[in-house]
C-alpha positions in Angstrom: -22.9 -51.4 -52.7 -25.1 -52.9 -55.4 -28.8 -52.2 -55.6 -31.3 -54.4 -53.8 -32.9 -55.8 -57.0 -29.6 -57.1 -58.4 -30.0 -60.6 -57.0 -28.1 -62.5 -59.7 -24.8 -61.0 -58.7 -25.4 -61.9 -55.1 -26.3 -65.5 -55.9 -23.2 -66.0 -57.9 -21.2 -65.8 -54.7 -22.9 -67.5 -51.8 -20.3 -66.2 -49.4 -21.0 -62.6 -50.4 -21.8 -60.5 -47.3 -24.7 -58.9 -49.0 -26.1 -62.2 -50.1 -25.8 -63.6 -46.6 -27.6 -60.5 -45.2 -30.4 -60.9 -47.8 -30.9 -64.5 -46.9 -30.9 -63.7 -43.2 -33.6 -61.0 -43.7 -35.7 -63.3 -45.9 -35.7 -66.0 -43.2 -36.6 -63.4 -40.5 -39.4 -62.1 -42.6 -40.8 -65.6 -43.0 -41.4 -65.8 -39.3 -44.0 -63.1 -39.6 -47.5 -63.6 -41.0 -47.0 -61.0 -43.7 -48.5 -60.6 -47.1 -46.1 -60.5 -50.0 -46.1 -56.7 -50.5 -45.4 -56.0 -46.8 -42.8 -58.8 -46.7 -40.9 -57.3 -49.7 -41.1 -53.8 -48.2 -39.8 -55.1 -44.9 -36.8 -56.9 -46.5 -36.0 -53.9 -48.6 -36.1 -51.4 -45.7 -34.1 -53.6 -43.4 -31.5 -54.4 -46.1 -31.1 -50.7 -46.7 -30.7 -50.1 -43.0 -28.1 -52.9 -42.5 -26.2 -51.9 -45.7 -25.9 -48.3 -44.5 -24.9 -49.6 -41.1 -22.0 -51.5 -42.6 -21.2 -48.8 -45.1 -19.6 -46.5 -42.5 -16.1 -47.5 -41.9 -15.7 -45.7 -38.5 -17.1 -47.2 -35.4 -16.4 -46.6 -31.8 -15.6 -49.9 -30.2 -17.7 -50.9 -27.3 -16.1 -51.3 -23.9 -16.0 -55.1 -24.0 -18.0 -58.2 -24.6 -19.3 -58.5 -21.1 -20.7 -55.0 -21.1 -22.6 -55.6 -24.4 -23.9 -58.9 -23.2 -25.1 -57.2 -20.0 -26.9 -54.6 -22.1 -28.6 -57.3 -24.1 -29.7 -59.2 -21.0 -31.0 -56.0 -19.4 -32.9 -55.2 -22.6 -34.6 -58.7 -22.5 -35.4 -58.5 -18.8 -37.0 -55.1 -19.3 -39.3 -56.6 -21.9 -40.2 -59.4 -19.5 -38.4 -62.1 -21.6 -36.7 -63.9 -18.8 -36.6 -67.2 -20.6 -35.0 -65.6 -23.6 -32.5 -63.9 -21.4 -31.4 -67.2 -19.9 -31.2 -68.8 -23.3 -29.1 -65.9 -24.5 -26.7 -66.3 -21.5 -26.1 -69.9 -22.5 -25.6 -69.0 -26.2 -23.3 -66.2 -25.3 -21.0 -68.5 -23.4 -20.8 -70.8 -26.4 -20.3 -67.8 -28.6 -17.3 -66.6 -26.7 -15.7 -70.0 -27.1 -15.8 -69.9 -30.9 -12.2 -69.4 -31.9 -13.2 -68.8 -35.5 -14.7 -65.5 -34.5 -12.3 -62.9 -33.5 -14.5 -59.8 -33.1 -16.9 -60.9 -30.5 -17.7 -57.5 -29.1 -18.4 -56.0 -32.6 -20.7 -58.9 -33.5 -22.6 -58.6 -30.3 -23.0 -54.9 -30.8 -24.3 -55.5 -34.2 -26.8 -58.1 -33.0 -28.0 -55.8 -30.2 -28.5 -52.9 -32.6 -30.4 -55.0 -35.0 -32.5 -56.7 -32.3 -33.4 -53.3 -31.0 -34.6 -52.3 -34.5 -36.3 -55.6 -35.4 -38.1 -55.8 -32.1 -40.1 -52.7 -32.9 -42.1 -54.5 -35.7 -45.5 -55.6 -34.5 -47.8 -57.8 -36.6 -51.3 -56.6 -37.0 -53.1 -59.7 -38.4 -56.5 -58.0 -38.5 -55.2 -55.4 -40.9 -52.7 -57.7 -42.4 -50.2 -54.9 -42.2 -47.1 -54.2 -40.2 -46.4 -51.1 -38.0 -42.8 -50.7 -37.4 -40.5 -48.1 -36.0 -37.0 -47.4 -36.9 -34.5 -45.0 -35.6 -33.3 -42.2 -37.7 -29.8 -40.9 -37.1 -28.2 -37.5 -37.5 -24.7 -37.9 -38.9 -22.0 -36.4 -36.8 -20.5 -33.2 -37.7 -17.1 -34.8 -38.4 -14.7 -33.5 -40.9 -12.8 -35.9 -43.1 -9.6 -35.6 -41.1 -11.2 -36.6 -37.9 -13.1 -39.4 -39.6 -10.0 -40.8 -41.2 -8.1 -40.6 -38.0 -10.8 -42.6 -36.2 -10.7 -45.1 -39.1 -7.0 -45.5 -38.7 -7.1 -46.0 -35.0 -9.6 -48.8 -35.0 -9.8 -52.0 -37.0 -13.0 -53.1 -38.7 -13.8 -55.5 -36.0 -13.6 -52.8 -33.3 -16.0 -50.3 -34.9 -18.6 -48.5 -32.8 -22.1 -49.2 -34.0 -24.8 -46.7 -34.4 -27.6 -45.8 -32.0 -30.6 -44.2 -33.5 -33.2 -41.6 -32.4 -36.8 -42.8 -32.4 -38.7 -41.8 -35.5 -41.8 -43.5 -36.8 -41.3 -45.6 -40.0 -44.6 -44.2 -41.3 -43.2 -40.7 -41.2 -40.0 -42.0 -42.7 -41.9 -43.6 -45.6 -44.2 -40.6 -46.0 -41.3 -38.1 -46.2 -39.2 -40.5 -48.3 -36.3 -39.7 -46.0 -33.0 -41.6 -45.8 -31.8 -43.1 -42.5 -28.9 -41.1 -41.4 -26.4 -42.9 -39.2 -24.4 -41.0 -36.5 -21.4 -42.0 -34.4 -21.7 -43.1 -30.8 -18.1 -42.6 -29.7 -16.6 -45.1 -27.3 -16.5 -43.6 -23.8 -13.0 -44.7 -23.2 -11.9 -43.0 -26.4 -13.7 -39.8 -25.3 -12.0 -40.0 -21.9 -8.6 -40.4 -23.6 -9.3 -37.4 -25.7 -10.4 -35.4 -22.7 -7.2 -36.2 -20.9 -5.4 -34.2 -23.6 -8.1 -31.5 -23.9 -7.8 -30.9 -20.1 -4.1 -30.0 -20.7 -4.9 -27.7 -23.6 -3.7 -30.2 -26.2 -5.5 -30.6 -29.5 -7.0 -34.0 -30.2 -9.3 -35.7 -32.7 -12.5 -34.7 -31.0 -11.5 -31.5 -29.2 -9.4 -28.6 -30.6 -8.5 -25.1 -29.6 -10.8 -22.4 -30.7 -8.8 -20.4 -33.3 -10.4 -17.2 -32.1 -8.6 -17.1 -28.7 -6.4 -20.3 -28.8 -7.3 -20.9 -25.2 -10.8 -22.5 -25.0 -11.4 -26.0 -26.4 -14.3 -26.7 -28.8 -16.1 -29.9 -29.9 -15.4 -31.2 -33.4 -18.3 -33.8 -33.2 -21.9 -33.7 -32.1 -22.8 -35.5 -29.0 -25.8 -36.2 -26.9 -26.9 -33.3 -24.7 -26.0 -35.0 -21.4 -22.6 -36.2 -22.7 -21.9 -32.8 -24.2 -22.7 -31.0 -20.9 -20.2 -33.3 -19.1 -17.6 -32.9 -21.8 -17.9 -29.1 -21.7 -17.2 -29.2 -18.0 -14.0 -31.0 -18.7 -13.1 -28.6 -21.5 -13.6 -25.7 -19.1 -10.7 -27.1 -17.1 -8.6 -27.2 -20.2 -9.3 -23.5 -20.6 -8.3 -22.9 -17.0 -5.2 -24.9 -17.5 -4.2 -23.0 -20.6 -4.7 -19.6 -18.9 -2.5 -20.8 -16.0 0.2 -21.9 -18.3 0.1 -18.6 -20.2 0.3 -16.8 -16.8 3.4 -18.8 -15.9 5.0 -18.2 -19.3 4.6 -14.5 -18.7 6.0 -14.2 -15.3 7.9 -17.4 -14.4 11.7 -17.0 -14.4 11.3 -13.4 -15.4 13.7 -11.3 -13.3 11.6 -8.2 -13.6 8.6 -9.9 -12.0 10.0 -9.8 -8.5 10.7 -12.5 -5.9 7.2 -12.7 -4.5 5.6 -13.1 -7.9 8.1 -15.7 -8.9 7.4 -17.6 -5.7 3.7 -17.5 -6.5 4.5 -18.8 -10.0 6.5 -21.6 -8.4 3.4 -22.5 -6.3 1.1 -22.4 -9.3 3.6 -24.7 -11.1 3.5 -27.1 -8.2 -0.3 -27.1 -8.3 -0.2 -27.9 -12.0 2.3 -30.7 -11.4 -0.3 -32.2 -9.0 -2.9 -31.8 -11.7 -0.6 -33.6 -14.2 0.0 -36.4 -11.7 -3.8 -36.8 -11.3 -4.3 -36.9 -15.1 -1.5 -39.5 -15.4 -3.1 -41.7 -12.8 -6.4 -41.4 -14.6 -4.8 -42.3 -17.9 -3.1 -45.3 -16.4 -6.4 -46.5 -15.1 -7.9 -46.2 -18.5 -5.4 -48.8 -19.7 -3.6 -49.2 -23.0 -5.9 -49.7 -25.9 -3.1 -51.1 -28.1 -2.6 -53.9 -25.6 -6.3 -54.5 -25.1 -6.2 -53.4 -21.4 -9.0 -50.9 -21.7 -10.6 -50.4 -18.3 -14.3 -50.0 -17.8 -14.2 -48.6 -14.2 -14.0 -45.0 -15.3 -16.9 -43.3 -16.8 -17.7 -39.7 -17.7 -19.9 -39.3 -14.7 -17.6 -41.0 -12.3 -14.7 -38.9 -13.6 -16.7 -35.8 -13.2 -17.1 -36.6 -9.5 -13.4 -37.4 -9.1 -12.3 -34.2 -10.8 -14.8 -31.9 -9.1 -12.4 -30.6 -6.5 -9.3 -30.3 -8.8 -11.4 -28.4 -11.3 -12.6 -26.0 -8.6 -8.9 -25.5 -7.6 -8.0 -24.7 -11.1 -10.9 -22.2 -11.4 -10.0 -20.5 -8.2 -6.3 -20.4 -9.1 -7.3 -18.5 -12.3 -9.3 -16.0 -10.2 -6.3 -15.4 -7.9 -3.9 -15.2 -10.9 -6.1 -12.5 -12.5 -6.1 -10.6 -9.2 -2.3 -10.7 -8.7 -1.4 -10.0 -12.3 1.3 -7.3 -12.6 1.4 -7.0 -8.8 4.5 -7.4 -6.7 5.8 -7.4 -3.1 3.5 -6.5 -0.3 0.6 -5.6 -2.6 0.6 -9.2 -4.0 0.8 -10.6 -0.5 -2.1 -8.4 0.7 -4.3 -9.8 -2.2 -3.4 -13.4 -1.3 -4.1 -12.7 2.4 -7.5 -11.4 1.4 -8.3 -14.5 -0.6 -7.0 -16.7 2.3 -10.0 -15.4 4.3 -12.4 -16.9 1.7 -15.5 -18.5 3.0 -14.9 -21.9 1.3 -12.4 -23.6 3.6 -10.9 -25.6 0.7 -10.2 -22.5 -1.3 -9.0 -20.6 1.7 -6.5 -23.5 2.4 -5.4 -23.5 -1.2 -4.5 -19.8 -1.0 -3.0 -20.1 2.5 -0.5 -22.7 1.4 0.5 -20.4 -1.5 0.7 -17.4 0.7 3.0 -19.2 3.1 5.5 -19.8 0.2 5.1 -16.3 -1.3 5.7 -14.6 2.0 9.1 -16.2 2.5 11.1 -13.6 0.4 9.5 -10.7 2.5 10.2 -12.6 5.7 13.8 -13.1 4.7 14.1 -9.3 3.9 12.7 -8.5 7.3 15.2 -10.8 9.1 18.1 -9.4 7.2 17.0 -5.8 7.8 16.4 -6.1 11.6 19.6 -8.1 12.1 22.2 -6.4 9.7 20.4 -3.3 8.5 20.8 -4.5 4.9 18.2 -4.4 2.1 18.5 -6.5 -1.0 15.4 -5.4 -2.9 16.1 -4.7 -6.6 12.4 -5.0 -7.5 11.2 -2.6 -4.8 9.0 -5.2 -3.1 10.0 -4.6 0.5 8.0 -2.0 2.4 11.2 -0.3 3.6 12.6 1.8 0.8 16.0 3.5 0.6 17.8 6.1 -1.5 21.6 5.9 -1.8 21.8 9.4 -3.2 20.9 10.9 0.2 24.0 12.1 2.3 24.7 10.4 5.6 23.8 13.5 7.6 20.2 12.9 6.4 20.4 9.2 6.9 17.8 9.1 9.6 15.4 11.5 8.1 15.4 10.8 4.3 17.6 7.8 3.4 15.1 5.2 4.5 11.4 5.5 4.3 8.2 3.4 4.6 6.3 2.4 1.5 2.9 2.1 2.9 1.4 0.6 -0.2 3.8 -2.3 0.1 3.0 -3.2 3.7 1.2 -6.6 3.6 -2.2 -6.8 5.3 -0.9 -9.2 7.9 1.7 -6.7 9.2 0.1 -3.7 10.8 1.5 -0.2 10.5 2.9 -0.1 14.0 4.9 -3.3 13.3 6.1 -1.8 10.0 7.3 1.4 11.7 9.2 -0.6 14.3 10.8 -2.7 11.6 11.9 0.5 9.8 13.3 2.0 13.1 15.2 -1.2 13.9 17.1 -1.1 10.6 17.6 2.6 10.7 19.1 2.4 14.2 21.5 -0.3 13.1 22.7 1.8 10.1 22.8 5.0 12.2 25.0 3.3 14.8 27.3 1.9 12.2 27.6 4.9 9.8 27.1 7.9 12.0 28.2 6.8 15.4 30.9 4.3 14.2 29.5 1.6 16.5 29.9 -1.8 14.9 28.9 -3.9 17.8 26.3 -6.5 17.1 23.4 -5.7 19.4 21.6 -9.0 19.4 22.1 -12.3 17.4 19.0 -14.0 16.1 18.7 -17.4 17.7 15.8 -18.8 15.6 14.2 -17.6 12.5 10.4 -17.4 13.2 8.1 -19.7 11.3 6.3 -18.1 8.4 3.0 -19.0 10.0 3.8 -16.8 13.0 3.9 -13.8 10.6 0.7 -14.8 8.7 -1.4 -15.7 11.8 -0.3 -13.5 14.6 -3.4 -14.1 16.7 -2.5 -17.7 17.4 1.3 -17.4 17.3 3.1 -14.4 18.8 6.6 -15.5 17.8 6.9 -12.9 15.1 5.6 -10.1 17.3 7.9 -11.0 20.1 10.9 -10.9 17.7 10.0 -7.4 16.5 9.4 -6.1 20.0 12.7 -7.5 21.4 14.8 -6.3 18.4 13.1 -2.8 18.6 13.7 -2.5 22.3 17.4 -3.6 22.1 18.5 -1.5 19.2 16.6 1.7 20.2 17.7 1.6 23.8 21.3 1.0 22.8 21.2 4.0 20.3 19.7 6.4 22.9 22.3 5.2 25.4 25.1 6.0 23.0 23.6 9.5 22.4 23.3 10.2 26.1 26.6 8.9 27.2 29.0 9.5 24.3 27.4 12.6 22.8 25.9 14.3 25.8 22.5 14.8 24.2 20.8 16.1 27.4 23.6 18.6 28.0 23.1 20.1 24.6 19.4 20.4 25.2 20.1 22.3 28.4 22.7 24.5 26.6 20.1 25.5 24.0 17.7 26.4 26.7 20.2 28.5 28.6 21.7 30.4 25.6 19.3 30.4 22.7 16.2 30.5 24.8 17.8 33.1 27.2 17.6 30.9 30.2 21.0 32.1 31.5 19.9 35.5 32.8 23.2 36.9 34.0 25.0 36.0 30.8 22.3 37.6 28.6 22.2 40.8 30.7 25.9 41.2 30.7 26.1 40.4 27.0 23.6 43.2 26.3 25.6 45.6 28.4 28.8 44.8 26.5 27.3 44.9 23.1 25.0 47.9 23.5 27.4 50.3 21.9 28.2 48.0 19.0 24.6 47.0 18.4 23.4 50.6 18.4 25.3 51.1 15.1 23.7 50.4 11.7 23.8 46.8 10.7 26.3 47.5 7.9 28.8 48.9 10.3 29.0 45.8 12.5 32.4 44.0 12.8 32.1 40.3 13.4 35.5 40.1 15.3 34.3 42.7 17.7 31.1 40.9 18.4 33.0 37.6 18.9 35.4 39.3 21.3 32.5 40.7 23.3 30.9 37.3 23.4 34.0 35.7 24.8 34.3 38.4 27.4 30.7 37.8 28.4 31.4 34.1 28.8 34.5 34.6 30.9 32.8 37.2 33.2 29.6 35.3 34.0 28.7 31.8 35.1 29.0 30.6 31.5 32.7 30.2 32.2 31.9 27.0 34.2 30.3 25.3 31.2 32.2 22.3 29.7 34.4 23.0 26.7 32.2 20.9 24.4 29.4 23.4 25.2 31.3 26.7 25.1 33.1 25.7 21.8 29.7 25.4 20.1 28.5 28.9 21.1 29.1 31.5 18.4 27.8 34.7 16.9 25.7 34.9 13.8 24.7 38.0 11.8 21.4 37.8 9.9 21.1 39.3 6.4 20.4 43.0 7.0 17.5 45.0 5.6 17.6 48.7 4.9 17.6 50.8 8.0 18.3 47.8 10.2 20.3 48.4 13.4 22.8 46.0 15.0 20.1 44.8 17.4 18.0 43.6 14.4 20.6 41.4 12.8 22.6 40.0 15.9 22.0 36.4 16.9 23.7 33.8 19.0 24.4 30.5 17.2 25.0 26.9 18.4 26.7 24.6 16.0 26.0 20.8 15.9 27.9 18.0 14.2 27.9 14.2 14.1 24.9 12.3 15.5 23.7 15.5 17.2 23.0 17.0 13.8 20.3 14.3 13.3 18.4 15.6 16.3 19.4 19.2 15.8 19.5 19.5 12.0 19.7 22.8 10.2 15.9 23.2 10.1 15.6 22.7 13.9 18.5 25.1 14.6 16.8 27.7 12.4 13.6 27.4 14.5 15.7 27.8 17.6 17.2 31.0 16.1 13.8 32.3 15.2 12.7 31.9 18.8 15.9 33.5 20.0 15.4 36.6 17.8 11.9 37.1 19.2 13.1 36.6 22.8 16.1 38.9 22.1 13.8 41.6 20.9 11.5 41.3 24.0 14.6 41.3 26.2 15.8 44.4 24.4 12.5 46.1 25.1 12.8 45.3 28.8 16.5 46.5 28.7 15.5 49.8 27.0 12.7 50.7 29.3 14.7 49.8 32.4 17.8 51.6 31.2 15.7 54.8 30.6 14.6 54.8 34.2 18.0 54.1 35.7 19.8 56.6 33.5 17.3 59.5 34.1 16.8 58.8 37.8 19.8 60.9 38.9 18.6 64.0 37.0 15.0 64.0 38.2 15.5 66.3 41.2 17.4 69.0 39.4 15.0 68.9 36.4 12.0 69.1 38.7 12.6 72.9 39.2 11.8 73.5 35.5 8.1 73.0 35.6 7.4 73.2 31.9 10.1 70.6 31.2 9.4 68.4 34.1 5.7 68.2 33.0 6.9 66.5 29.8 9.4 64.3 31.7 6.5 63.2 34.0 4.3 62.4 31.1 7.1 60.4 29.5 7.6 58.5 32.7 3.9 57.6 32.7 4.2 56.3 29.2 7.4 54.5 30.0 5.7 52.8 33.0 2.9 51.5 30.8 5.5 50.1 28.4 7.5 48.5 31.2 4.4 46.9 32.6 3.4 45.5 29.2 6.9 44.2 28.5 7.3 42.7 31.9 3.9 40.9 31.6 4.9 39.6 28.2 8.3 38.5 29.5 6.7 36.8 32.5 4.3 35.0 30.2 7.1 33.9 27.9 9.5 32.6 30.6 7.0 30.9 33.0 4.0 30.0 30.9 5.6 29.1 27.7 9.3 28.2 28.1 9.1 26.5 31.5 6.0 24.6 30.9 7.3 23.5 27.4 10.6 22.5 28.9 9.0 20.4 31.6 7.0 18.6 28.9 10.1 18.1 26.8 12.0 16.6 29.7 9.2 14.1 30.4 9.0 13.1 26.8 12.8 12.7 26.6 12.7 10.5 29.7 10.0 8.3 28.1 11.5 8.2 24.6 11.9 4.7 23.2 13.7 5.4 20.0 15.3 8.2 18.0 12.1 9.2 16.4 10.6 9.8 19.8 13.5 12.2 20.7 13.2 14.0 17.4 9.4 14.2 17.7 9.6 15.5 21.3 12.0 18.3 20.2 9.8 19.2 17.3 6.7 19.3 19.5 8.6 21.5 22.0 9.5 24.0 19.3 6.0 23.9 17.8 4.4 24.7 21.1 6.8 27.6 21.7 6.4 29.0 18.2 2.6 28.9 18.4 2.4 30.5 21.9 4.9 33.2 20.9 2.8 34.4 18.0 5.4 33.1 15.5 3.2 30.7 13.6 1.0 31.3 10.5 -2.1 31.8 12.6 -0.7 34.7 14.5 0.8 36.8 11.8 -1.5 39.8 12.3 -1.0 39.7 16.1 2.7 39.5 15.7 2.6 42.5 13.4 0.7 44.5 16.1 3.3 43.4 18.7 6.2 44.5 16.4 4.6 47.9 16.0 4.4 48.2 19.8 8.1 47.3 20.0 8.9 50.0 17.5 6.9 52.5 19.5 9.0 51.6 22.6 12.2 52.1 20.7 10.9 55.4 19.4 9.9 56.4 22.9 13.4 55.6 24.1 14.9 57.8 21.4 12.4 60.6 22.1 13.2 60.5 25.8 16.9 60.5 25.2 16.6 63.5 23.0 14.3 65.4 25.3 16.5 64.5 28.3 19.4 66.1 26.5 17.4 69.2 25.8 16.3 69.4 29.4 19.9 69.0 30.7 21.1 71.6 28.1 18.4 74.0 29.3 19.3 73.3 32.9 23.0 74.1 32.2 22.0 77.2 30.2 19.9 78.5 33.1 22.6 77.7 35.6 25.1 79.7 33.5 22.6 82.5 33.2 22.3 82.7 37.0 26.0 82.7 37.4 26.4 85.6 35.0 23.3 87.4 36.3 24.9 89.0 39.4 24.3 92.1 41.6 27.3 93.8 40.1 25.5 94.4 36.8 23.6 97.6 36.3 20.0 97.6 35.3 20.6 98.0 31.6 22.9 95.0 31.5 20.5 93.0 33.5 17.7 94.0 31.2 19.8 93.2 28.1 20.8 89.8 29.5 17.3 89.0 30.5 16.1 89.9 27.0 18.7 87.7 25.4 17.8 84.8 27.7 14.1 85.2 27.0 14.8 85.4 23.3 16.9 82.2 23.5 14.3 80.3 25.4 11.4 81.4 23.3 13.3 81.0 20.1 15.2 77.8 20.7 14.0 75.8 23.7 10.3 76.4 23.8 9.7 75.1 20.2 11.6 72.0 21.1 9.5 71.6 24.2 6.4 72.1 22.3 7.5 69.6 19.6 8.5 67.0 22.2 5.2 67.4 23.9 3.3 66.9 20.6 5.4 63.9 19.7 4.9 62.4 23.1 1.1 62.8 22.8 1.1 61.2 19.4 3.3 58.3 20.7 1.0 57.9 23.7 -2.1 57.7 21.6 -0.5 55.4 19.1 0.7 53.1 21.9 -2.7 53.0 23.5 -4.4 52.3 20.2 -1.9 49.5 19.3 -2.3 47.9 22.7 -6.1 47.9 22.4 -5.8 46.3 18.9 -3.4 43.7 20.4 -5.8 42.9 23.3 -8.7 42.6 20.9 -6.8 40.2 18.7 -5.6 38.1 21.7 -9.1 37.8 23.0 -10.2 36.0 19.8 -7.1 33.9 19.5 -7.8 30.0 19.5 -4.9 29.4 21.9 -6.0 29.5 25.5 -2.7 30.8 26.9 -2.8 33.8 24.5 -6.4 34.6 25.4 -5.4 34.6 29.0 -2.5 36.9 28.2 -5.0 39.6 27.1 -6.4 39.6 30.7 -2.9 39.9 32.1 -2.1 43.0 30.0 -5.4 44.6 30.9 -6.0 43.2 34.4 -7.2 46.6 35.7 -9.3 47.5 32.6 -7.1 50.5 32.0 -7.3 50.4 28.2 -11.1 49.7 27.9 
């Protein structure tokens, strides 16, 4: 643009825009009572202002002519120029009818901006000077690309005019500053740009931050209030971009799992609703190319409309961050926690998503409790399985409960029932060869009944009914087809020594064999003796499926072990019974049998001693020195018998009978296979703990085994001495038979000396040795019994503490 002082060029062309502006300013200045110097200054400043105003080729078009006219009238009314406002209304109507003018809105905007500036001049006639204010403007921080784009999008008649910040003209003149114009962007244009920015798309005014490529940043400077509102919208663009990135990571990714994919589908549906909302807003903004821009939508109004959608986007981001890299029941538990959020709108948002995400788990539950099938390649279901486990361990190890994957809305009791239902179906199908469908599912429960079980019990009823039907059917099959209770009774009679006549006769038959060293035992001989014991006792009346399972087992021998130490009865199990009586359970039964067998042997030994020596008591009574030892041994044997009988009474009546009664009650009340197995394990645990076979009773068991060894040693010592006594009785009898009256005195003296020499040389040392050994054994026995009683008194088990009083009821030991 040419300088102000070059007037000749302007006058050469009367239609020149600058010339027309200069003439207009000269006429306006003439209306003021100004001296020449101030007048020239006024024209120069205003010409500079208008020239700079027109020098910018990028304006934001106003909304429409009516809005600008309304702003002008509002301005006039605020200045109490009602007459001028009415006059302007008439002129504005004529102005709009002028067809020669095409850019009515741009011209009105220009006049309004100029009027706002010109109106600030006040004439001070007393000082013959003019105080005027102008608005200084900060140019927008717009790069050339954005500026050119704006220029391309708008014609010269649609340019947005400048608004100015107040700054005194005196300061402006004093500092010799230039007026700096800035852009006031059209609100509709800003809204259109925001529509793209709210979807994470770069525009002219808003672009992605190159640092993170997620957040949107401003490319122009705006007023503070506008900037705050715009930043609120740009925040939604950041939320939208993060959600899209979350979906791109997990959506349609097979490794993500069904539940996470369902959650991604729900987020996608929410974003579709968000897109639909933005499309509606964009349609209401109208088409700028067709001149259908709408003025009903403003930044403030849009902020109100988008308040709830923006909150939904924000909350969805929070939820997405919480479920990132989660799957299955863990993800559902997180969603269920957020569904209890205090804000009802946010809680409803998560609840609708939870209902969709829980469908895969609901379907897995239905398939599991109906068919016993699991299709869970991502390990999302709370029931896990291992195909490498053999079928004989199907119930124990093949299926398990993943507690971390149990959703929060399913309690642990329900999860255990669901596990048992599927296990029962597979157990019936694979182990029992029962393919009958137990119950057909009439209706699939609604997903809400699983999520909100307090108000809807449909899901709980389904689980309870399926659990009761499958479990009761399985137990019925075990009781009827596989005689479960009969096998429990057989274990009690034979491995727990409940069949007294059989056990006694078996000991009688096997005594000779079991008195041999363990290495000399012959298994066929023992099997033959077992079969003989069965046929000669009440065991012969047992069903064949019981007798066929009873067998002999020889334990691995240790050095110096006798046959009694390694012999054991065995009871074989197969099929479904092996699930209840697996190898571990049978080993525990055998451990109890070995202890009971040893106690029974102690009773058998002590009683056999008494019965075998009873017949010889009278004839040995005449030998006083020998009978004294026999009498002392009988006293010790009586103490041992009393101890063993008290122990045997405690075992049979206070341990086995009581435990068996409890087992029978638990079996009658068992609802599923786990209850049966648990009852059997509890039965064995009780017996093992009360028979001093657990870890807490190792020291006491060691004391008891020492006492048993003393009893065996006592038996051996008694047998040896009994043989010595009988041999001495026979020797004395022969001596009397030879010592007759026919012999002379010398012969009688010689025979008497020989007899005395034999007795003092051979028999008396044996008697003395036996007496010493007997005293040592007696002292050792008493000491060990005292130690046993002391240990029992301090035992945590009540029954064992009471056993100490039974052993020492007359306070004999202390």
